[in-house]
C-alpha positions, 0 to 999 in steps of 0.5 A: 135851707133851714129844716133841710135833711142832712147826712150826719157824715157831712155835718160832723165836727172834729172831736176835741174831747181829748184836748178839751175835757168838757161836755155841754148838756141840755136837759129838762128841769129837775131831771138829775140829782142835786148836781152841786152836792159833792156825792152827786152823780154829776160831781162823781162823773167829773172827778172820775173822768176829768171832764167838766160838765156845763149842764143846762136845764133849758129844755121845757118843750120838745117843739119849742126846743126844735124851733130854737135849733132848727135853723142851725141844724138845718144849715149844718151849723153847730148848736153849741151843745154836745148832748140834748135830751128829747122825747121819743117822737122828737128824737125820731124826727131829728134822727130822720132829718139826719141831725144826730150823730151816730154813737160809737158802740165801742164807747157805750158798752153799758148802753148795749148791755144794760138797757131794759128789754122793753126799750129795745127795738124802737122802730125809729132807731132799732139798733141804738145807733143814735139814741140812749134813753135817759129816763122813761115814763108812763102816761096814764090817769091820775085822780084825787081819791078824796074827791072822786071815785076811781077813773078806770079808763080814758073813755071815762075820763073824757065822758063822765058827767061828774068830771065835766070841766074838772079834768085836764089833758096833756098838751103833748099831742102824741100823749093825748092823741095816742089815747084818743086813737085807742078810743076809736079802735085804732093802734097809735103805733100804726094808724091811717089818716082816716083813723086820725080824723076819727080820733081828732073829731072825737076830741073836738066833741069832748072839748066842745062839750066842756069836759076839759078844763085845760090842756097842760104841761106838768102843772096839772099836778098842782091843780090835782093836789089843790082840788081844782081838778078831780082827774087828769091825764098824767105822767107817772113820775109826777104822780110819785112825787105828788104822792109823797105829800098827798097819798090821795093822789092815785095813778091808774093804768087805763083800760086802754093801756099805758103809753110808754115813752122815753127822753133820750140822749142825742149827740147833735151834728156839729158837737165837738166833744162826742167822745166825752158825751159817750163817756157820760152815756156809758157812766149813766148806764152803770146800774149803781149810778142809774139807781142813784139818779132814779131815786131822785127823779122817780121815773122808770129807770131804763137800766137793768140791774139798777133795781138791785142797787136800789136795795142799798140806796133807797129800799122804799123804792125797790117795789114801786111799780112806777120806777121798776115796773114788771116786764109783763106790765111794760109789754102791754104799753103802746108807742106813737108811730113816727110821723114824717114832716108832712104828717107832723105839720098837718096833724099838729095844725089840726091838734092846735085848732082843737086845743087852742095851742 
């Protein structure tokens, strides 16, 4: 039955990595350095390993991608991919459904040695059995300093009268609702149905008051730069890239805290080149490779030792706290608790009713 829970051991394909030196990767757009350049991380990986990479940036939304692969994975059928890169909550969901293959720790020693401390011990995969963070980010607030005063908290963002109709919130439920839960006094990593109800009711009131112009993906950054909005909920990497062109764009850690998330490398059931996928993971956990990638994508680098390598690659980024935040800053971040399928269906239904999604 599509969507059914599986045992990964029952949906494991024969690994053809030795005789087929290839790898099929699905990732998000603009999430790797220019891969056709001869010195790109992908080209170097291919030369060093002899593995040809079929790399596609065909993931634009976690839920949309889930809908695309759920029938095959739920029926224990292959999805013609060896690796997919999904955000924490969707990674947790797929792991919970048994749709992801465990990684061989002997093949990914760099992951276990070099993953930064704040990303270890995730409640949905504490031992890194199934996932490896690709890149990491913070969700906070961005504002245009040329157009409005500093926005110091999420409460201000959703209530200040001078911002009415000139803000956007993110269309990813867990990003926005994490802050709404904080506002009603709940903890996003451990909340009750009643606390959820309080948070969604507060958001409903904010929307009906006309405070929110739209719920968006990362297109909010164009509206912020153009002056169509004054402030917004934002992802750290987008803001760094916008600041290169417009230094008036500022990123703020809200008083409620920062949401910390990762997009994670996963090997789906039915993958036929798992050892090649593990070679890819281990390669990107080499500090020099990780620094080269981070210099291009501008998200938080999950690899210990990459900051020192960045001194050589791009010294201007070494002290950027949105790429290499201090451990004490990351210690104050929060995560969104894993949801079971029933909670997911109910909460996402209520979210869609409020946001028009």
